[in-house]
C-alpha positions, 0 to 999 in steps of 0.5 A: 473738068480736068485740073493738072498741077505739079511740084518738082524738086531737083538736087545738086551738089554746091561748091564746098558741100563735100567734106572729109575723105569723100572730098578727094575726087572733088579736090583732084578735079576727078569729080565736079560740083554743080552750078546752081540750077536755073531760076525757071525749070523749063528743061528738066531732061536737058539738066539731067542729060548734061549732068547739071543736077543729080536727080529730080522728084517730079510729082505731077498729078490731076483731078477731075471735077464735075459741074458741082465742084465734086471730085470724080477722079484723080491720078498720078502722072509724074515720076522720079528721075535719076541722073548720071555722074560724069568724071574725068580720070587721066584725061578720060571722060567717064559716065556713071549712071545712077540707080533709081529706087522704086517711086513710093506713092501714098494712097491719094487723100481725097477730101471735100473738093481736093485731093492730096498726093505724095511721092518719094523718089530717089536712089543711089548716084553714080560713081561710088566713093568712100564714106564713113558709116556708123556701123561696122566696118565703118567705111563703105565704098558706095554712094549715099541714098538721095531722095525727097518726099513731096506732097501736092494738094489740087483743089476743085477751084484749080488752085494747088499747094505743095509741101516738102515732107522730107528729104536726104541731107545730101545733096541740096534740094530746090523746089519748083512749082507748076509754072516752073518757077523756083519756089522754095529750098531746103534749109537743113534736113534732120536725121539720116533715115530714108523712106525705103527704110520706113522712116522719113527725115523731115526738112526745114524749107525756106523761101527763095531769095531774090534774083539779085541775091542769087547773082551776088551769091555767084560772085561771092562763091567765085571769090573762094571765100572762107566759111564759118560754121555755127551750132544751133543757138550760136550768134553770127553777129550781134546788134550794135557790133562793128562790122565790115564783112558780108555773109552768104548763108550756105546751109541752114536757117538763121533768125534775124533779131532786133532789140531782142525780138525775132523779126524774120528767118532766112535760108540758104542763098540769103545775103546778110550784113549789108546794112552795117556796110551801108550805114556806118559800120554797125550791125543793125540786127543780130543773126542767130543760128536756128539750125546748124549753119554754114556761112561764107564770109567776104570783105564788104569791099568785094561786092558792089555797094549799089547792088547791096543798096538794092538788096537793102531796099527790097527788104524794107519793101522798096521804101 
């Protein structure tokens, strides 16, 4: 029996993700930010062809199992996909193709009734731009290395699981399972090394927010909100404080604390602060940065209260 499975990370540049001197092409409208990818990955080639995503790491593999559940064969099927960058200068549309690096695949780890595969894919996106570097000459006109390393374990009972081993800190990475459903996101990346330099940058991976939260996120970002930045350990709000603002966690991981005890962690895309708007204007929990965070801040009256109530019900388990 042959069993196939896959995990795919796609990478994109969200609004306001570019800072410093490299931001000027975006501010001038020469370069563009990306809309969030779809909730289901049904047309990877279409997303790449339309420049909707910057690159993808498609780890696809198979195992062959005999009648006794023993693994008798295995192999890789997927690969990395580098997209292209579309820009507009003086009314002229320009397309710059990305440069793919060789895919890196570790030797499959064959265990008792399972095989673990790893794959690193990435490269340099099209259209170099000025960026700071830590060594002389301290400024380079070249694109950053973008990449991700995925692991996929396929078992003889036809189940599978994945892991985001590491990823570049830029752009943002969303992860899709074998069924095409959005499954996880990177909350923050530690370090700036890449595997072609023999060192990984580990990633914090968070669960996916609800479909309603993604809809509200689009509304919030469309309102051009201000952003707050938090250092690790810094509080966004404290339990019991008055509050009439709503928050969208853009980057990083936040801990939710009640009565001094951590009850949850949330990652990019989470809508926060709705309970104070629905229940008397007092914060019902503290929100503290686990990692560096960037948070969009919007007045509570800009978002539909019925939608906020549905988000709150979902977090309470529907009661």
